[in-house]
C-alpha positions as CSV (number, residue, x, y, z in Angstrom):
1,M,-8.7,166.5,86.5
2,P,-8.6,170.3,86.4
3,T,-11.7,172.6,87.8
4,G,-11.1,175.9,86.1
5,Q,-10.2,177.0,82.6
6,P,-7.6,175.4,80.7
7,I,-4.2,176.4,80.7
8,P,-2.4,178.0,77.9
9,V,0.0,176.0,76.7
10,I,2.6,176.6,74.4
11,I,4.9,173.5,73.3
12,D,7.8,174.0,71.6
13,C,9.6,170.9,70.3
14,D,11.7,168.5,67.9
15,T,9.1,165.8,67.0
16,G,10.1,162.4,67.5
17,V,8.6,159.9,69.2
18,D,8.2,161.2,72.5
19,D,7.8,164.6,71.3
20,A,4.7,162.9,69.2
21,L,2.9,161.4,72.4
22,A,3.2,164.6,74.2
23,L,1.8,166.2,71.6
24,L,-1.1,163.8,71.1
25,F,-1.8,164.5,75.4
26,A,-1.8,168.2,75.2
27,V,-4.4,168.1,72.3
28,R,-7.0,165.7,74.1
29,H,-6.5,167.0,77.4
30,P,-9.4,169.5,78.7
31,G,-7.3,171.2,81.3
32,I,-5.0,172.6,78.5
33,D,-5.6,174.8,75.4
34,L,-3.0,174.0,73.0
35,R,-1.9,177.8,71.5
36,A,0.8,176.7,69.0
37,V,3.7,174.1,68.9
38,T,6.9,175.6,67.1
39,C,9.5,173.1,65.6
40,V,13.0,173.0,66.4
41,A,16.1,170.6,65.1
42,G,17.0,167.9,67.2
43,N,15.7,164.4,66.7
44,T,15.7,164.9,63.6
45,D,16.3,167.6,61.0
46,V,14.2,170.8,61.3
47,D,11.9,170.1,58.2
48,G,11.2,166.6,59.2
49,V,10.2,167.6,62.5
50,V,7.5,170.4,60.8
51,R,6.2,167.6,58.5
52,N,5.9,164.9,61.9
53,T,4.5,168.1,64.2
54,L,2.0,168.5,61.2
55,T,1.4,164.6,60.6
56,V,0.5,163.7,64.4
57,L,-1.6,167.2,64.8
58,E,-3.6,166.1,61.6
59,I,-4.0,162.7,63.2
60,A,-5.6,163.8,66.7
61,G,-7.9,166.3,65.2
62,A,-6.1,169.4,65.7
63,A,-5.0,170.5,62.8
64,D,-5.7,173.9,63.5
65,V,-3.2,174.4,66.1
66,P,-0.7,176.8,64.5
67,V,2.7,175.6,63.8
68,A,5.6,177.2,63.2
69,R,9.3,176.0,62.1
70,G,11.9,177.3,64.2
71,A,15.9,176.8,64.1
72,A,17.8,174.6,61.5
73,R,21.0,174.5,64.4
74,P,22.0,175.4,67.8
75,L,23.5,178.9,68.2
76,I,26.5,177.4,67.9
77,E,27.2,173.4,67.6
78,P,26.0,171.6,64.3
79,A,23.0,169.9,64.5
80,R,23.3,166.7,65.8
81,S,20.0,164.4,65.5
82,A,19.1,161.3,67.3
83,Q,17.8,159.5,64.6
84,H,19.4,156.3,65.8
85,V,16.9,156.7,68.6
86,H,13.7,157.6,66.4
87,G,14.5,156.3,62.9
88,A,15.0,157.7,59.8
89,D,11.8,160.0,59.6
90,G,12.0,160.6,63.2
91,M,8.9,159.2,64.2
92,G,9.8,155.6,64.2
93,D,9.4,154.6,60.9
94,L,6.2,153.9,61.0
95,G,5.4,155.0,57.3
96,L,3.1,157.8,58.5
97,P,1.3,160.1,56.0
98,A,2.7,163.4,54.7
99,P,0.3,166.3,56.4
100,T,-1.9,167.9,53.9
101,R,-1.3,171.6,55.3
102,R,1.7,173.8,55.7
103,P,3.1,175.5,58.5
104,A,2.5,179.2,59.3
105,D,3.9,181.5,57.3
106,V,5.9,183.5,60.3
107,D,9.2,182.0,62.2
108,A,9.1,180.2,65.4
109,V,10.1,183.0,67.3
110,T,7.7,185.3,65.8
111,L,4.7,182.7,66.6
112,L,5.7,182.1,70.3
113,R,5.7,186.5,70.5
114,R,2.2,186.6,69.1
115,E,0.9,183.6,70.6
116,I,2.4,184.5,74.6
117,L,1.7,188.1,74.2
118,A,-2.0,187.3,72.9
119,S,-3.6,185.4,75.7
120,P,-5.6,186.2,77.8
121,R,-4.3,184.5,80.5
122,P,-0.2,183.5,81.2
123,V,1.0,181.1,79.2
124,T,2.5,177.5,80.0
125,L,5.6,177.5,78.0
126,V,6.6,173.9,77.2
127,P,10.0,172.8,75.4
128,T,10.7,169.2,74.9
129,A,13.5,169.8,73.2
130,P,17.2,171.6,72.6
131,L,16.2,175.0,73.4
132,T,17.3,177.1,70.8
133,N,14.0,178.6,69.4
134,I,13.2,179.4,73.5
135,A,16.6,181.4,73.9
136,L,16.4,183.0,70.6
137,L,12.6,184.5,71.7
138,L,14.1,185.3,75.2
139,R,16.8,187.3,73.9
140,T,15.1,188.9,71.1
141,H,12.1,189.5,72.9
142,P,12.2,189.7,76.7
143,E,9.0,191.4,76.9
144,V,7.0,188.0,76.8
145,T,8.0,187.2,79.8
146,R,5.3,189.4,81.6
147,N,2.7,187.0,79.8
148,I,4.4,183.3,81.1
149,E,3.2,182.0,83.8
150,R,6.0,179.0,84.0
151,I,8.2,177.4,82.0
152,V,7.9,173.5,81.8
153,F,11.2,171.6,80.4
154,M,12.3,168.4,79.7
155,G,15.7,168.3,80.0
156,G,19.1,168.2,82.1
157,A,19.5,165.1,84.5
158,V,20.5,165.3,88.3
159,A,22.3,162.3,87.6
160,T,23.2,160.1,84.7
161,G,23.2,161.7,81.4
162,N,22.4,160.0,78.0
163,A,24.0,162.0,75.3
164,T,27.4,161.9,77.6
165,P,27.9,160.4,80.8
166,V,26.3,163.7,82.5
167,A,24.6,165.7,80.2
168,E,20.9,165.2,78.8
169,F,20.5,165.3,74.8
170,N,18.2,168.6,74.9
171,V,20.9,170.7,76.6
172,W,23.6,169.4,75.3
173,H,22.5,169.8,71.9
174,D,22.5,173.5,72.5
175,P,24.4,174.3,76.3
176,E,24.3,177.9,75.3
177,A,20.6,178.2,74.7
178,A,19.8,176.4,77.8
179,A,21.8,178.4,79.6
180,V,19.7,181.5,78.5
181,L,16.7,179.9,79.6
182,L,17.4,179.6,83.1
183,T,17.5,183.1,82.9
184,A,14.5,183.8,81.7
185,G,13.3,185.3,85.0
186,V,10.2,183.2,85.5
187,P,9.5,180.0,87.2
188,I,11.2,177.3,85.2
189,T,10.5,173.4,86.4
190,M,13.0,171.0,85.3
191,Y,11.4,167.6,84.1
192,G,14.7,165.8,83.1
193,L,16.1,162.3,82.9
194,D,15.9,161.4,86.5
195,V,12.0,161.4,86.0
196,F,11.7,160.8,82.2
197,E,13.2,157.5,82.0
198,R,10.6,156.0,84.7
199,V,7.2,156.2,83.5
200,V,6.8,153.3,81.5
201,V,3.0,152.0,80.0
202,P,2.6,148.0,80.6
203,G,2.6,146.0,77.4
204,E,-0.9,145.4,77.9
205,Q,-2.1,148.8,77.6
206,V,0.3,149.5,75.0
207,R,-0.9,146.5,72.8
208,R,-4.6,147.9,73.6
209,L,-4.0,151.6,72.3
210,R,-2.2,149.6,69.2
211,G,-5.7,147.8,68.5
212,S,-7.8,150.8,69.0
213,A,-10.0,152.1,66.1
214,E,-9.3,155.8,66.9
215,P,-6.4,157.2,64.5
216,G,-4.9,158.7,68.1
217,A,-5.0,156.0,70.0
218,R,-3.4,153.7,67.8
219,L,-0.6,155.8,66.9
220,A,-0.2,156.5,70.4
221,G,0.4,152.6,70.8
222,A,2.5,152.5,67.3
223,L,4.8,154.9,69.3
224,L,5.3,153.5,72.8
225,S,5.7,150.4,70.7
226,H,8.8,151.9,68.7
227,R,12.1,150.5,69.6
228,P,15.5,152.2,68.6
229,A,17.6,150.5,66.6
230,G,21.1,149.4,67.0
231,P,24.2,152.1,66.3
232,G,24.9,152.0,62.7
233,T,21.5,150.5,61.8
234,V,17.9,152.2,60.8
235,A,15.6,151.7,63.0
236,S,13.0,148.6,62.2
237,A,10.6,145.9,63.1
238,D,11.5,144.1,66.4
239,P,9.8,140.9,67.4
240,A,10.3,141.8,71.0
241,R,7.6,144.3,70.6
242,D,4.7,142.6,69.6
243,A,6.2,140.0,73.0
244,D,6.7,143.3,75.4
245,P,5.7,146.2,73.8
246,A,5.9,148.3,76.7
247,G,6.7,151.8,76.5
248,G,8.1,155.3,78.2
249,I,6.0,157.9,77.4
250,G,8.9,160.5,77.6
251,D,8.2,164.1,77.0
252,A,4.6,163.4,77.6
253,G,5.3,163.2,81.4
254,A,7.0,167.2,81.2
255,V,3.4,167.8,79.7
256,C,1.4,165.3,82.6
257,A,3.0,167.7,84.9
258,V,1.8,171.0,83.9
259,V,-2.2,169.5,84.4
260,D,-1.1,167.4,87.6
261,P,2.0,169.3,89.1
262,A,1.2,166.9,92.3
263,G,2.3,163.8,90.5
264,I,6.6,165.0,90.7
265,T,7.9,165.6,93.7
266,T,10.6,168.7,93.1
267,R,13.0,171.0,95.2
268,L,13.7,174.3,94.1
269,L,17.7,173.9,93.9
270,P,20.6,176.2,92.0
271,V,21.2,174.8,88.3
272,E,23.6,176.0,86.0
273,V,24.7,174.3,82.2
274,S,28.5,173.4,82.0
275,L,29.8,175.4,79.0
276,A,33.5,174.5,78.7
277,P,34.6,172.1,76.2
278,G,35.1,168.4,77.7
279,P,33.7,165.7,78.7
280,A,31.0,167.6,80.8
281,R,29.7,170.4,78.4
282,G,26.1,170.2,78.7
283,Q,25.8,168.6,82.0
284,T,23.3,170.9,84.2
285,V,25.1,171.0,87.5
286,V,22.2,171.0,90.3
287,D,23.4,171.7,93.6
288,R,21.8,169.7,96.0
289,R,24.0,170.3,98.9
290,A,22.6,171.6,102.7
291,R,25.2,174.0,102.5
292,P,27.9,175.7,101.0
293,G,31.3,174.5,100.3
294,E,34.9,175.2,100.2
295,A,34.2,176.8,96.6
296,E,31.9,179.0,98.0
297,I,33.9,180.5,101.1
298,H,37.1,180.9,99.8
299,E,35.9,182.0,95.8
300,G,32.6,183.7,96.9
301,T,28.7,182.6,96.2
302,R,27.9,182.8,92.5
303,E,24.7,184.3,91.2
304,Q,22.8,180.9,89.7
305,A,19.1,180.1,89.0
306,L,16.9,178.5,91.3
307,V,14.7,175.9,89.6
308,D,11.9,173.6,90.5
309,V,13.9,170.1,90.0
310,A,12.0,167.3,89.4
311,L,13.3,164.6,91.5
312,D,10.8,161.7,91.8
313,V,7.2,161.1,89.9
314,D,4.3,158.9,90.5
315,V,4.8,156.4,88.1
316,D,1.2,155.1,88.7
317,R,-0.4,158.5,88.7
318,F,0.9,159.5,85.5
319,V,0.2,156.4,83.5
320,R,-3.3,156.6,84.4
321,L,-3.6,160.0,83.1
322,Y,-1.9,159.4,80.1
323,L,-4.1,156.8,79.1
324,D,-7.4,157.9,80.5
325,T,-6.7,161.1,78.1
326,V,-5.3,159.4,75.2
327,A,-7.2,156.3,75.2
328,G,-10.6,158.5,76.4
């Protein structure tokens, strides 16, 4: 648990299932001052993301956190949703109520700039979505970097991808935006698939959350129980979820890493994003070699971003942290 002042945090998300888990954690952890949430197309369309974000914050008792609508599509590519994973509504088709308030009357980039520069302490920016909003912010208002402590983003993979064999969804969705992020000039932590997929809450604890009388904890249990439907179908009730409802906290792990960075093992490594068309587009190329290879010897060393790449995670530690925070 933190002993000092809460960390000012802004989350940029595409609220589906695990972004919602991240929001529930951020709202409830005493070490986080959630200053704003911005929305971008990704898991579902941007208007659905805004709706889902507002609903989750209301259920969590944080209806005063400002929310803004951002980019409806990547910088270059068309939007490509992950509704086959997150359900037709992006939230597991749980039938959640519509929000009672509207988003802020400014766009996401404007809200990001305003809240970052207004913060009395440097902000930790946590993108859990395609990085379109962040790229637009950095290119339009580079002065914000003077008040950003660190960017902890959920995205990328050292080993295996999920959108393609080598590319993770958030980076694959907008590779150019991810490449811009890496030039931010501030410390960056990459919380990628290598750790993302490992932090799983056991079924017994998920059932306990689902049975809670407290709305936020109960929502966390329902989200952790969600199972994606098969290809070409809409996510729906799955009898297996009652028998074994264990579920991963996903994006919430990146927020856990903000308040408990010792829970992940990182190495400062060169990272670049593959932008060329073809099967490697969107890959985060992480250089783990101990010494330069033939390409550098013969062609010279390219300038690459140095990123704190998460290579391992203390699963039990993050599961306890998540449950202690959300279940209260």
